Structure formats: C-alpha cells, structure tokens
ZATI-621584 format. One record per residue: residue number from 1; residue in one letter; x, y, z of N, C-alpha, C, CB in turn. Coordinates in nm, 2 decimals, padded with zeros to 4 digits. Glycine has a CB too. Example, Ala and Ser with C-alpha at 12.3 -4.5 7.8 and 13.67 -1.06 7.14 Angstrom:
% residues 2
<1,"A",<01.32,-00.57,00.78>,<01.23,-00.45,00.78>,<01.32,-00.33,00.78>,<01.13,-00.45,00.90>>
<2,"S",<01.28,-00.22,00.71>,<01.37,-00.11,00.71>,<01.29,00.00,00.79>,<01.41,-00.06,00.57>>
***
This chain:
% residues 83
<1,"M",<01.66,07.53,-04.55>,<01.53,07.51,-04.49>,<01.50,07.63,-04.40>,<01.53,07.38,-04.40>>
<2,"L",<01.38,07.67,-04.42>,<01.32,07.78,-04.33>,<01.24,07.72,-04.22>,<01.24,07.88,-04.42>>
<3,"V",<01.27,07.75,-04.10>,<01.19,07.70,-03.98>,<01.11,07.82,-03.92>,<01.29,07.64,-03.88>>
<4,"L",<00.98,07.80,-03.92>,<00.89,07.89,-03.85>,<00.84,07.83,-03.73>,<00.77,07.94,-03.95>>
<5,"D",<00.90,07.86,-03.61>,<00.86,07.80,-03.49>,<00.76,07.88,-03.41>,<00.99,07.78,-03.40>>
<6,"D",<00.66,07.81,-03.35>,<00.55,07.88,-03.28>,<00.48,07.97,-03.37>,<00.60,07.96,-03.15>>
<7,"F",<00.45,07.93,-03.49>,<00.39,08.01,-03.60>,<00.26,08.06,-03.56>,<00.38,07.93,-03.72>>
<8,"L",<00.24,08.19,-03.57>,<00.12,08.27,-03.55>,<00.05,08.24,-03.42>,<00.02,08.24,-03.67>>
<9,"T",<00.13,08.23,-03.31>,<00.07,08.21,-03.18>,<00.02,08.35,-03.13>,<00.17,08.15,-03.09>>
<10,"T",<00.07,08.46,-03.19>,<00.02,08.59,-03.16>,<-00.01,08.66,-03.29>,<00.13,08.67,-03.07>>
<11,"P",<-00.10,08.76,-03.28>,<-00.14,08.83,-03.40>,<-00.01,08.91,-03.46>,<-00.25,08.93,-03.37>>
<12,"V",<-00.01,08.92,-03.59>,<00.10,08.99,-03.65>,<00.04,09.11,-03.73>,<00.18,08.90,-03.75>>
<13,"S",<00.12,09.21,-03.75>,<00.08,09.33,-03.82>,<00.06,09.30,-03.97>,<00.17,09.45,-03.80>>
<14,"G",<-00.01,09.39,-04.03>,<-00.03,09.37,-04.18>,<00.10,09.38,-04.25>,<-00.12,09.48,-04.23>>
<15,"H",<00.19,09.47,-04.20>,<00.32,09.48,-04.27>,<00.40,09.35,-04.25>,<00.40,09.60,-04.20>>
<16,"T",<00.40,09.29,-04.13>,<00.47,09.17,-04.11>,<00.41,09.05,-04.19>,<00.47,09.13,-03.96>>
<17,"A",<00.28,09.05,-04.20>,<00.22,08.95,-04.28>,<00.26,08.96,-04.43>,<00.07,08.95,-04.27>>
<18,"A",<00.26,09.08,-04.48>,<00.30,09.11,-04.62>,<00.45,09.06,-04.64>,<00.29,09.25,-04.66>>
<19,"E",<00.54,09.09,-04.54>,<00.68,09.05,-04.56>,<00.69,08.90,-04.55>,<00.76,09.11,-04.44>>
<20,"L",<00.61,08.83,-04.47>,<00.61,08.69,-04.46>,<00.56,08.63,-04.60>,<00.52,08.64,-04.35>>
<21,"L",<00.46,08.69,-04.65>,<00.41,08.64,-04.78>,<00.52,08.66,-04.89>,<00.29,08.72,-04.83>>
<22,"N",<00.59,08.77,-04.89>,<00.70,08.79,-04.99>,<00.81,08.69,-04.97>,<00.76,08.93,-04.97>>
<23,"I",<00.84,08.65,-04.85>,<00.95,08.55,-04.82>,<00.90,08.42,-04.87>,<00.98,08.54,-04.67>>
<24,"L",<00.78,08.38,-04.84>,<00.73,08.25,-04.89>,<00.71,08.24,-05.04>,<00.59,08.22,-04.82>>
<25,"A",<00.67,08.35,-05.10>,<00.66,08.36,-05.24>,<00.79,08.34,-05.31>,<00.59,08.49,-05.29>>
<26,"A",<00.89,08.41,-05.26>,<01.03,08.40,-05.32>,<01.09,08.26,-05.30>,<01.12,08.50,-05.25>>
<27,"R",<01.05,08.19,-05.20>,<01.10,08.05,-05.17>,<01.02,07.95,-05.24>,<01.11,08.03,-05.03>>
<28,"D",<00.90,07.98,-05.30>,<00.81,07.88,-05.36>,<00.88,07.79,-05.45>,<00.70,07.95,-05.43>>
<29,"G",<00.88,07.66,-05.42>,<00.94,07.56,-05.50>,<01.10,07.55,-05.49>,<00.90,07.58,-05.64>>
<30,"R",<01.15,07.63,-05.40>,<01.30,07.64,-05.40>,<01.36,07.58,-05.27>,<01.34,07.78,-05.40>>
<31,"G",<01.28,07.55,-05.17>,<01.34,07.50,-05.05>,<01.23,07.45,-04.95>,<01.42,07.60,-04.98>>
<32,"S",<01.27,07.38,-04.85>,<01.17,07.33,-04.76>,<01.14,07.43,-04.65>,<01.22,07.20,-04.69>>
<33,"T",<01.02,07.42,-04.60>,<00.98,07.51,-04.49>,<00.91,07.42,-04.38>,<00.87,07.62,-04.53>>
<34,"L",<00.96,07.43,-04.26>,<00.91,07.35,-04.14>,<00.84,07.45,-04.06>,<01.02,07.28,-04.07>>
<35,"V",<00.71,07.42,-04.03>,<00.63,07.51,-03.94>,<00.58,07.43,-03.82>,<00.51,07.56,-04.02>>
<36,"T",<00.61,07.49,-03.70>,<00.55,07.44,-03.58>,<00.45,07.54,-03.52>,<00.66,07.40,-03.48>>
<37,"S",<00.35,07.49,-03.47>,<00.25,07.58,-03.41>,<00.17,07.51,-03.30>,<00.16,07.64,-03.52>>
<38,"Q",<00.12,07.58,-03.21>,<00.02,07.52,-03.11>,<-00.12,07.52,-03.17>,<00.03,07.61,-02.98>>
<39,"F",<-00.14,07.58,-03.28>,<-00.27,07.58,-03.34>,<-00.28,07.51,-03.48>,<-00.31,07.73,-03.36>>
<40,"D",<-00.39,07.47,-03.51>,<-00.42,07.41,-03.64>,<-00.42,07.51,-03.75>,<-00.55,07.32,-03.65>>
<41,"P",<-00.38,07.48,-03.88>,<-00.38,07.58,-03.98>,<-00.51,07.67,-03.99>,<-00.36,07.52,-04.11>>
<42,"P",<-00.63,07.61,-03.98>,<-00.75,07.70,-03.99>,<-00.75,07.81,-03.88>,<-00.87,07.62,-03.98>>
<43,"D",<-00.69,07.79,-03.77>,<-00.68,07.89,-03.66>,<-00.58,08.00,-03.69>,<-00.65,07.82,-03.53>>
<44,"W",<-00.49,07.98,-03.78>,<-00.39,08.08,-03.82>,<-00.46,08.21,-03.87>,<-00.29,08.03,-03.92>>
<45,"Y",<-00.57,08.20,-03.94>,<-00.64,08.31,-03.99>,<-00.66,08.42,-03.89>,<-00.77,08.27,-04.06>>
<46,"K",<-00.69,08.38,-03.76>,<-00.72,08.47,-03.65>,<-00.60,08.56,-03.62>,<-00.76,08.39,-03.53>>
<47,"S",<-00.48,08.52,-03.66>,<-00.36,08.60,-03.63>,<-00.32,08.70,-03.74>,<-00.25,08.52,-03.59>>
<48,"L",<-00.39,08.68,-03.86>,<-00.36,08.77,-03.97>,<-00.48,08.86,-04.00>,<-00.33,08.68,-04.10>>
<49,"Q",<-00.44,08.99,-04.02>,<-00.55,09.09,-04.03>,<-00.61,09.10,-04.17>,<-00.49,09.23,-04.00>>
<50,"D",<-00.53,09.07,-04.27>,<-00.58,09.08,-04.41>,<-00.62,08.94,-04.46>,<-00.47,09.15,-04.50>>
<51,"A",<-00.75,08.92,-04.50>,<-00.79,08.79,-04.54>,<-00.73,08.75,-04.67>,<-00.94,08.80,-04.56>>
<52,"V",<-00.70,08.84,-04.76>,<-00.63,08.80,-04.89>,<-00.49,08.75,-04.86>,<-00.63,08.92,-04.99>>
<53,"I",<-00.42,08.83,-04.78>,<-00.28,08.79,-04.75>,<-00.28,08.66,-04.67>,<-00.21,08.90,-04.67>>
<54,"A",<-00.37,08.64,-04.58>,<-00.39,08.52,-04.50>,<-00.41,08.40,-04.59>,<-00.50,08.53,-04.40>>
<55,"E",<-00.49,08.41,-04.68>,<-00.52,08.30,-04.77>,<-00.40,08.27,-04.86>,<-00.64,08.34,-04.87>>
<56,"S",<-00.33,08.37,-04.90>,<-00.21,08.35,-04.98>,<-00.10,08.28,-04.90>,<-00.15,08.48,-05.03>>
<57,"I",<-00.08,08.32,-04.77>,<00.02,08.26,-04.69>,<-00.01,08.12,-04.66>,<00.03,08.34,-04.55>>
<58,"L",<-00.14,08.09,-04.62>,<-00.18,07.96,-04.58>,<-00.18,07.86,-04.70>,<-00.32,07.96,-04.52>>
<59,"N",<-00.21,07.92,-04.82>,<-00.21,07.83,-04.94>,<-00.06,07.79,-04.97>,<-00.27,07.91,-05.06>>
<60,"R",<00.03,07.88,-04.96>,<00.17,07.85,-04.98>,<00.23,07.75,-04.88>,<00.26,07.97,-04.98>>
<61,"I",<00.18,07.75,-04.76>,<00.23,07.66,-04.66>,<00.16,07.53,-04.66>,<00.21,07.72,-04.52>>
<62,"V",<00.03,07.53,-04.67>,<-00.05,07.40,-04.66>,<-00.07,07.32,-04.78>,<-00.18,07.44,-04.60>>
<63,"A",<-00.07,07.39,-04.90>,<-00.10,07.32,-05.03>,<-00.03,07.19,-05.05>,<-00.08,07.41,-05.14>>
<64,"N",<00.10,07.19,-05.03>,<00.18,07.07,-05.05>,<00.24,07.02,-04.93>,<00.29,07.10,-05.15>>
<65,"A",<00.18,07.05,-04.81>,<00.24,07.01,-04.68>,<00.20,06.87,-04.64>,<00.19,07.11,-04.58>>
<66,"E",<00.29,06.82,-04.56>,<00.25,06.70,-04.49>,<00.23,06.74,-04.34>,<00.37,06.59,-04.49>>
<67,"L",<00.10,06.73,-04.30>,<00.06,06.78,-04.17>,<00.08,06.66,-04.07>,<-00.08,06.83,-04.17>>
<68,"V",<00.14,06.69,-03.96>,<00.16,06.60,-03.85>,<00.11,06.66,-03.72>,<00.32,06.56,-03.83>>
<69,"S",<00.00,06.60,-03.67>,<-00.06,06.65,-03.55>,<-00.02,06.57,-03.43>,<-00.22,06.65,-03.56>>
<70,"L",<00.03,06.64,-03.33>,<00.07,06.57,-03.20>,<-00.03,06.60,-03.10>,<00.21,06.61,-03.16>>
<71,"D",<-00.06,06.49,-03.01>,<-00.16,06.51,-02.91>,<-00.10,06.45,-02.78>,<-00.30,06.45,-02.94>>
<72,"G",<-00.12,06.51,-02.67>,<-00.07,06.45,-02.55>,<-00.05,06.56,-02.44>,<00.06,06.37,-02.57>>
<73,"P",<00.01,06.52,-02.33>,<00.03,06.62,-02.22>,<00.13,06.72,-02.26>,<00.07,06.54,-02.10>>
<74,"N",<00.12,06.83,-02.19>,<00.22,06.94,-02.21>,<00.34,06.89,-02.14>,<00.16,07.08,-02.15>>
<75,"M",<00.45,06.87,-02.22>,<00.57,06.81,-02.16>,<00.64,06.91,-02.06>,<00.66,06.77,-02.27>>
<76,"R",<00.64,07.04,-02.09>,<00.70,07.13,-02.00>,<00.64,07.12,-01.86>,<00.70,07.27,-02.05>>
<77,"R",<00.50,07.12,-01.86>,<00.43,07.11,-01.73>,<00.46,06.97,-01.67>,<00.28,07.13,-01.76>>
<78,"H",<00.46,06.87,-01.75>,<00.48,06.73,-01.70>,<00.62,06.72,-01.63>,<00.47,06.63,-01.81>>
<79,"L",<00.72,06.78,-01.70>,<00.86,06.77,-01.64>,<00.87,06.86,-01.52>,<00.96,06.81,-01.75>>
<80,"A",<00.80,06.97,-01.51>,<00.81,07.06,-01.40>,<00.74,06.99,-01.28>,<00.74,07.19,-01.43>>
<81,"E",<00.64,06.92,-01.30>,<00.56,06.86,-01.19>,<00.64,06.74,-01.14>,<00.43,06.81,-01.24>>
<82,"A",<00.73,06.68,-01.22>,<00.81,06.56,-01.18>,<00.93,06.60,-01.09>,<00.86,06.49,-01.30>>
<83,"R",<00.96,06.73,-01.09>,<01.08,06.78,-01.01>,<01.05,06.79,-00.87>,<01.13,06.91,-01.06>>
***
C-alpha cells in the first residue's frame, strides 16, 4: 500500500508531478493507494503546474476511488484548547 499523506497541500514542481505520475502509472492495478488531504480532489489541480499531468494523476487516483469526506472541528486545535 502506498500512503500519500497531506496530499498536495502545497504546490509541487513539474518534475515532482511527473515523478508522481510515473509512480502511480507503474502501480496502476497492482496495489492500493491511500490518500489523505485537507482539500477535495478538484482543488488538487491548483498545486500542479501542468494541466495534462494533473489530469493524469487525478484520473489514476480518483477513477476507482472510494471518497470519504470528514467534517468537524479541527481536533489539534480542540485538544490544545482543552489543556
């Protein structure tokens, strides 16, 4: 299983995006990928410079995904305030 935590919370270079695409393409149909992010998939485009690579990455991640959206208070802030 490949885990991508805090996925695309900051912009990535074109080179990094191309490498990510290569990794995802090589794993296509071969293993599970778990992605966590503070943003919804449509917002990931903002962190990728190349629209073609962005579409390819998102298609590989989202096409067969089960999306789970969580909503609620920020637990780090909530726990800090409780101290």
